[in-house]
C-alpha positions as CSV (number, residue, x, y, z in Angstrom):
1,M,123.3,186.7,37.5
2,I,124.6,183.6,38.1
3,N,125.5,182.1,41.8
4,F,128.7,180.4,41.8
5,P,128.9,177.1,43.6
6,D,129.4,176.6,47.0
7,Q,133.8,176.5,47.2
8,D,134.5,175.6,50.5
9,I,135.8,172.2,48.8
10,F,138.6,174.4,47.7
11,D,139.4,175.8,50.9
12,G,143.0,175.7,51.7
13,Y,143.3,174.0,47.7
14,E,146.2,176.1,45.3
15,P,145.7,175.0,41.5
16,P,149.7,174.6,40.5
17,A,150.9,177.0,38.0
18,S,150.1,176.2,34.7
19,T,153.7,177.0,33.6
20,D,153.3,178.4,30.4
21,G,149.5,178.0,29.4
22,S,149.8,175.3,26.9
23,Y,147.6,172.1,26.6
24,R,150.1,169.9,28.8
25,G,150.6,172.6,31.4
26,N,146.7,172.9,31.8
27,I,146.7,169.4,31.5
28,K,148.9,169.0,34.6
29,Q,146.3,172.0,36.3
30,M,143.4,169.7,35.5
31,Q,144.7,166.5,36.6
32,A,145.7,167.9,40.3
33,T,142.2,169.5,40.3
34,Q,140.6,166.5,40.0
35,T,143.0,164.8,42.4
36,H,141.4,167.0,45.2
37,L,138.2,166.6,43.9
38,Q,138.1,163.3,44.4
39,N,140.0,162.9,47.7
40,K,136.9,165.2,48.9
41,F,134.5,163.5,47.2
42,N,136.1,160.1,48.8
43,Q,136.2,161.7,52.5
44,E,132.9,163.4,52.2
45,L,131.1,159.7,50.7
46,D,132.7,157.3,54.1
47,K,131.4,160.5,56.0
48,V,127.6,159.6,54.5
49,K,128.5,155.9,55.0
50,G,129.2,156.6,58.2
51,R,126.1,158.6,59.2
52,L,124.1,156.0,57.5
53,K,125.5,153.3,59.7
54,A,124.9,154.8,62.9
55,G,121.4,156.0,61.9
56,K,120.8,152.2,61.2
57,V,119.3,152.7,57.9
58,K,119.9,149.7,56.0
59,V,120.8,151.2,52.5
60,G,124.4,151.6,51.1
61,L,125.3,153.8,48.3
62,V,128.0,152.3,46.1
63,V,129.6,154.3,43.2
64,S,130.0,153.2,39.4
65,K,130.3,154.4,36.3
66,N,130.2,157.9,37.6
67,T,126.9,157.4,39.3
68,I,126.1,156.7,42.8
69,Q,123.6,153.6,43.0
70,L,121.7,152.5,46.3
71,Q,122.1,149.0,47.8
72,A,119.9,147.1,50.0
73,S,118.4,144.1,50.4
74,L,114.6,144.2,49.1
75,P,111.9,141.7,47.8
76,I,112.0,140.2,44.8
77,R,111.9,142.4,41.3
78,P,108.7,141.5,39.6
79,G,109.7,139.3,36.9
80,D,113.2,138.0,39.1
81,A,113.5,134.5,40.2
82,D,113.4,134.0,44.5
83,R,116.1,131.2,43.6
84,L,117.1,131.1,47.5
85,G,113.1,131.2,47.8
86,T,113.5,134.1,50.8
87,G,111.6,136.5,49.1
88,Y,114.5,139.2,49.3
89,R,117.6,139.4,47.5
90,Q,120.2,142.6,47.4
91,Y,119.9,144.7,44.9
92,K,121.8,147.9,43.7
93,I,119.5,150.6,42.1
94,S,120.1,153.7,39.5
95,L,118.2,157.2,39.9
96,N,121.2,158.9,38.2
97,I,122.6,160.5,40.7
98,P,126.0,161.7,39.8
99,A,128.8,161.0,41.6
100,N,129.8,164.2,42.9
101,L,129.7,166.3,46.3
102,D,126.0,167.5,45.1
103,G,125.6,163.9,44.1
104,L,126.6,162.6,47.7
105,K,123.7,165.3,49.1
106,T,120.6,163.5,47.1
107,A,122.1,160.3,47.7
108,E,122.2,160.6,51.4
109,E,118.7,162.1,51.4
110,E,117.3,159.2,48.9
111,A,118.5,155.9,51.1
112,Q,117.0,157.5,54.1
113,E,113.9,157.4,52.3
114,L,114.7,154.5,50.9
115,G,115.7,153.2,54.4
116,K,112.5,154.5,55.9
117,L,110.4,152.0,53.6
118,I,112.5,149.0,54.5
119,A,111.6,150.2,58.3
120,R,108.4,150.5,57.3
121,K,107.7,147.6,55.6
122,T,106.0,149.6,53.3
123,F,108.7,149.0,50.1
124,E,107.1,148.6,46.4
125,W,108.6,148.3,42.9
126,N,107.1,151.5,41.9
127,D,108.7,153.5,38.5
128,K,111.3,155.5,40.3
129,Y,112.6,152.3,41.6
130,L,112.4,150.4,38.4
131,G,113.6,153.2,36.4
132,K,111.0,153.6,34.0
133,G,109.7,157.0,35.1
134,R,112.7,158.8,33.5
135,I,112.2,161.1,31.0
136,S,114.1,161.4,28.0
137,E,116.3,164.1,27.9
138,S,114.3,166.9,26.0
139,I,116.2,168.5,23.1
140,R,117.4,171.7,23.9
141,T,119.5,174.6,22.7
142,I,122.5,175.8,23.4
143,G,121.2,179.1,25.1
144,D,119.2,176.7,27.0
145,V,121.8,175.4,28.8
146,L,124.3,178.6,29.7
147,E,123.5,179.3,32.8
148,T,123.2,175.3,34.1
149,F,126.7,175.1,32.8
150,E,128.1,178.0,34.1
151,N,126.4,175.9,37.4
152,E,128.2,172.9,36.9
153,Y,131.6,174.5,35.7
154,F,132.5,175.8,38.5
155,K,131.3,173.0,40.9
156,T,134.9,171.4,39.5
157,H,136.8,174.2,39.4
158,K,138.2,176.6,42.2
159,L,136.4,180.1,41.5
160,T,139.5,182.3,40.7
161,E,140.1,184.8,38.7
162,K,141.8,182.7,35.9
163,S,138.8,180.2,36.2
164,K,137.0,183.0,35.5
165,H,138.4,184.4,32.7
166,T,138.3,180.9,30.9
167,F,134.8,180.5,31.3
168,S,134.0,183.8,29.9
169,Y,135.9,182.5,26.9
170,Y,133.9,179.2,26.6
171,L,130.6,181.7,26.5
172,D,132.2,183.8,23.9
173,Y,133.3,181.1,21.9
174,L,129.7,179.3,22.5
175,K,127.7,182.5,21.8
176,R,129.9,183.9,18.9
177,Y,131.1,180.7,16.8
178,V,128.4,178.1,17.7
179,G,125.0,180.7,18.7
180,C,122.3,180.5,21.1
181,E,119.7,179.2,19.0
182,T,121.3,176.0,18.2
183,L,120.1,172.6,19.0
184,L,122.1,170.5,21.4
185,T,122.0,167.8,18.1
186,Q,124.5,165.9,16.2
187,E,122.9,167.7,12.8
188,S,122.9,170.8,14.2
189,I,126.4,171.0,15.8
190,E,127.7,169.8,13.1
191,L,126.2,172.3,11.0
192,A,127.2,174.7,13.4
193,I,130.5,174.0,13.0
194,E,131.0,173.7,9.1
195,K,129.3,177.2,9.1
196,L,133.2,178.5,10.2
197,D,135.6,179.5,7.6
198,N,138.2,180.4,10.0
199,Q,139.9,177.2,11.4
200,H,141.2,179.0,14.9
201,A,136.8,179.6,15.2
202,K,136.8,175.9,14.5
203,Q,138.9,174.7,16.8
204,S,138.0,176.5,19.4
205,A,134.1,175.9,19.1
206,V,135.3,172.4,19.0
207,K,137.1,172.9,21.8
208,T,134.8,174.6,24.0
209,L,131.8,171.7,23.0
210,K,133.8,169.3,24.6
211,V,133.8,171.0,27.5
212,L,129.9,171.4,27.4
213,R,129.4,167.9,26.9
214,N,131.5,166.7,29.4
215,T,131.0,168.8,32.2
216,L,126.9,168.5,31.7
217,K,127.4,164.7,30.3
218,L,125.2,165.5,27.4
219,T,125.0,162.0,25.3
220,T,123.0,163.8,22.2
221,F,125.7,164.9,20.1
222,N,129.8,163.9,20.2
223,L,132.5,165.3,18.3
224,D,134.4,162.3,17.8
225,N,134.2,162.9,14.0
226,I,134.8,166.1,13.7
227,K,137.9,166.9,11.9
228,I,139.8,170.4,12.2
229,K,142.9,171.5,10.2
230,K,145.4,172.8,12.3
231,P,145.6,176.8,12.0
232,Q,148.1,177.9,10.4
233,P,150.4,180.2,11.8
234,Q,150.3,184.4,11.6
235,I,153.0,186.1,10.3
236,R,154.7,188.2,12.9
237,D,157.2,191.3,12.6
238,I,159.7,190.5,15.8
239,P,161.4,193.9,16.3
240,S,165.2,193.8,16.2
241,D,167.1,195.7,19.0
242,E,167.6,198.3,17.0
243,D,163.5,198.4,16.6
244,V,162.9,198.3,19.8
245,V,165.1,201.6,21.0
246,T,163.4,203.5,17.5
247,F,160.1,202.7,18.3
248,F,160.2,203.7,21.9
249,Q,160.1,207.3,21.0
250,N,156.8,206.9,19.0
251,F,155.0,207.7,22.6
252,S,157.1,211.0,23.1
253,N,156.5,211.9,18.9
254,Y,152.6,211.3,19.4
255,A,152.1,214.0,22.6
256,Q,154.1,216.2,20.3
257,T,152.1,216.3,16.9
258,R,148.6,215.3,18.7
259,K,145.8,217.9,18.8
260,G,145.2,219.6,22.0
261,T,141.7,219.2,22.4
262,I,143.0,216.0,24.9
263,K,141.6,216.3,28.5
264,K,144.1,217.8,31.1
265,D,143.5,214.7,33.2
266,L,144.5,212.9,30.2
267,I,147.5,214.6,28.8
268,N,150.0,212.4,30.3
269,T,148.7,209.0,29.9
270,W,151.1,208.3,27.1
271,K,153.6,208.5,29.9
272,L,152.3,205.0,31.1
273,W,151.9,203.2,28.3
274,Q,155.5,204.2,27.0
275,W,156.5,202.9,30.3
276,V,154.5,199.7,29.4
277,Y,156.8,199.2,26.2
278,G,159.7,199.5,28.0
279,M,159.5,197.1,30.6
280,L,157.8,194.3,28.0
281,A,160.8,194.8,25.4
282,T,163.1,194.7,28.7
283,Y,162.0,191.9,30.9
284,G,159.7,189.8,28.2
285,L,156.4,190.0,30.4
286,R,153.0,189.3,29.5
287,P,151.1,192.6,29.5
288,R,148.8,191.5,31.6
289,E,152.0,190.6,34.3
290,L,152.5,194.0,34.3
291,F,148.9,195.5,36.0
292,V,148.1,191.9,38.1
293,N,148.7,193.6,41.6
294,P,151.9,195.5,40.7
295,D,154.8,195.4,43.7
296,I,156.0,199.0,42.8
297,N,157.1,199.3,46.6
298,W,159.6,196.3,45.6
299,W,160.4,197.6,42.0
300,L,161.6,201.2,43.4
301,S,163.2,199.1,46.6
302,A,166.8,199.8,47.0
303,D,167.1,196.5,47.9
304,N,166.0,195.6,44.5
305,T,169.2,196.0,43.2
306,D,169.4,193.2,40.4
307,N,166.1,195.1,38.9
308,T,164.0,192.3,39.5
309,W,160.0,192.5,38.5
310,K,158.0,190.4,40.5
311,V,155.3,188.4,38.9
312,D,152.1,187.6,40.9
313,K,151.0,184.1,42.2
314,D,147.2,185.2,40.3
315,T,148.8,185.5,37.0
316,K,148.6,182.7,33.9
317,T,151.8,180.9,35.7
318,G,152.1,181.6,38.9
319,Y,154.9,183.9,41.0
320,R,157.8,184.7,39.6
321,E,161.0,186.9,39.6
322,A,161.8,188.6,36.2
323,L,165.6,189.4,35.0
324,P,166.5,192.3,32.4
325,L,168.8,190.8,29.3
326,Y,169.8,194.6,28.5
327,P,170.1,195.8,32.5
328,D,170.7,199.1,30.6
329,W,167.3,199.3,29.3
330,V,166.2,200.0,32.2
331,E,168.1,202.6,32.6
332,L,167.5,204.0,28.9
333,F,164.1,203.6,29.0
334,D,163.6,205.6,32.5
335,L,161.3,202.3,34.0
336,K,162.0,203.5,37.8
337,N,160.5,207.1,37.0
338,A,158.4,207.5,39.9
339,E,155.9,209.5,37.2
340,Y,155.2,206.6,35.2
341,L,154.8,204.2,38.1
342,E,151.9,206.5,40.0
343,L,150.2,205.9,36.7
344,L,150.4,202.5,36.8
345,K,148.7,202.8,40.3
346,N,146.0,205.1,39.2
347,Q,145.0,202.1,36.5
348,T,145.6,199.4,38.2
349,D,144.1,200.3,42.2
350,G,141.2,198.4,42.7
351,R,141.2,196.5,39.6
352,N,141.8,193.0,40.5
353,N,139.4,190.6,38.6
354,F,140.1,189.5,35.1
355,T,137.6,192.0,33.3
356,D,139.1,194.9,35.1
357,I,142.6,194.1,34.3
358,N,141.4,192.9,30.6
359,T,140.3,195.8,29.6
360,I,143.2,197.3,30.9
361,R,145.1,195.1,28.3
362,V,143.4,195.4,25.5
363,N,144.2,199.5,26.3
364,C,148.1,198.5,26.0
365,S,147.2,196.8,22.5
366,S,145.0,200.0,21.2
367,W,147.9,202.4,22.0
368,F,150.1,200.6,20.3
369,R,148.4,200.8,17.2
370,R,147.6,204.8,18.1
371,V,151.2,205.9,17.8
372,N,151.5,203.5,15.1
373,I,153.7,200.5,16.3
374,P,154.1,198.3,13.3
375,F,154.2,195.1,15.9
376,T,152.2,194.0,18.5
377,P,152.9,194.1,22.5
378,Y,153.4,190.2,22.5
379,D,155.7,190.5,19.8
380,L,158.0,192.2,22.5
381,R,157.7,188.9,24.1
382,H,159.0,187.1,21.3
383,A,161.5,189.3,20.5
384,W,163.0,188.6,23.9
385,A,162.8,185.1,23.8
386,I,164.8,185.0,20.4
387,R,167.6,187.3,22.0
388,A,167.9,185.3,24.8
389,H,168.7,182.5,22.3
390,I,171.1,185.1,20.2
391,M,173.0,185.9,24.0
392,G,173.3,182.3,24.0
393,I,171.7,182.4,27.1
394,P,170.8,178.8,28.8
395,I,167.0,177.8,27.3
396,K,165.6,176.1,30.8
397,A,167.0,180.0,32.5
398,A,165.1,181.8,29.5
399,A,162.1,179.6,30.1
400,D,161.9,179.9,33.5
401,N,162.6,183.8,33.3
402,L,159.4,184.3,30.9
403,G,157.4,181.8,32.9
404,H,157.2,179.1,30.1
405,S,158.0,175.6,29.9
406,V,161.5,174.8,28.0
407,E,159.3,173.5,25.6
408,I,157.1,176.3,24.7
409,H,160.3,178.5,24.9
410,T,162.0,176.4,22.2
411,E,159.3,176.2,20.2
412,I,158.6,180.5,19.9
413,Y,162.5,180.9,19.0
414,Q,162.5,178.1,16.3
415,K,158.9,179.5,14.8
416,W,159.8,183.5,14.9
417,F,163.3,182.9,14.1
418,S,163.6,185.3,11.0
419,L,166.5,184.9,8.1
420,D,168.6,188.2,9.8
421,N,168.5,185.9,13.0
422,R,169.6,183.3,11.5
423,K,172.5,185.4,9.6
424,K,173.2,186.8,12.9
425,V,173.9,183.4,15.2
426,I,175.7,182.0,12.6
427,K,178.3,185.2,11.6
428,M,178.6,184.9,15.8
429,A,179.1,181.0,15.9
430,I,181.8,182.1,12.5
431,D,183.6,185.0,14.6
432,R,183.6,182.4,17.7
433,Q,185.1,179.9,15.8
434,E,187.6,182.3,13.9
435,D,188.6,183.7,17.5
436,I,189.2,180.3,18.6
437,E,191.6,179.3,15.7
438,F,193.6,183.0,16.0
439,L,193.9,182.3,19.5
440,K,195.7,178.7,19.1
441,E,197.6,179.8,16.2
442,E,198.7,182.7,19.5
443,N,199.2,180.1,21.7
444,L,201.3,177.8,19.5
445,R,203.5,181.1,18.9
446,L,203.6,182.0,22.5
447,K,205.3,178.5,22.8
448,A,207.8,178.7,20.8
449,E,208.8,182.2,22.1
450,I,209.0,180.5,25.9
451,E,211.1,177.3,23.4
452,L,213.4,180.5,22.0
453,L,213.3,182.0,25.8
454,K,214.4,179.0,27.0
455,S,217.2,177.9,25.0
456,Q,218.5,181.6,25.2
457,L,218.3,181.3,29.0
458,I,220.4,178.3,28.4
459,R,222.7,179.8,26.6
460,Y,223.6,183.1,28.2
461,Q,224.0,180.5,31.3
462,L,226.9,178.1,29.7
463,E,228.6,181.0,28.2
464,H,228.7,183.1,31.9
465,L,230.1,179.4,33.7
466,T,232.8,179.7,30.6
467,N,233.6,183.1,31.8
């Protein structure tokens, strides 16, 4: 069982939401975390230097190439020339101490030890300080380093449900795609990647191996020459609005036709998943965003006049308030039914970690298949994005409502925009153009009528004056 590293370094630090979960968003989040760690390291380095100086330890610390080196005036090293004739010279000694917070503790201890040797005039150039005693890295397997990988990973990532979830994927990919028995050598790694037929699996394996290599600073293999083809996008059947409304009934139809052997305490479970279906369709949420600390009190509150759903801060892209595109669907799908919300509460109470939430999410997909919904829960989210585009909702507003970037939003509706949707949008544009032309003609007709009425008024006034 992993003992997670001391996370005090992350006290008061909240990683920024990745905005969309995309590569760009994750890079932004990673950079913010690295900046925080670097600032923390610099603060602690100054404290260690201060302690060494206060203790009159004649050893300094220098950071170079991701390592902390000891710097001191030492007797001339064997083989070096004594150019100044003093018998001493400034040296930087590398003991391969990593430039991180754990490394600082080691560096301070080593500086104290070296300082004592200098003070007692007992320093000697032994294998340790000459660097000859280092044992080359033995060849290990993926399985040998998994625990170390986890320990080192969480020294540079704040321990949150999201980071634990991300790391669980890394472990899964290493075990499933690379294999615990695979040696950490160039030949073995390349062979493991070549055996993978699925491009998505190859991409996941290489991505994870890069994280492993960088985290443990491995030098026994590199991935620069491994080329991965971009996986072909899967075919999705994005439901139309009519489909969404029609298939909503599948849950109640299932309840009426299923076998009567169902356990009594599970007899109404289908109502929860029908509610989930309606919420995903109405708000374009990620399934997980319904199950992470749902604010049921706010949802049912009389103050919630806009029918907003509050997405919790511990979800993929942070806190937001989502609005419905079709407000009438809230009533149509009976989304504020207290019975359904009680079922949600029972399902989610006390289940806050990623593993528990993931179990509920998987259960959601299972229920879609069970009641013969011909699309996935996530397809309802894509349908929301497309619907917003068809309705002419500004891209920024729609993207913010879904909790992702404008780029991701645009990519989604472009990727899944069907021929029928194109026909619909083009027809709407033509209809709008015809409406504009009609209004122009109507405007000209009204102007002509006004001019006619003006001339008739003038004629009337002249006749009145003559009489």
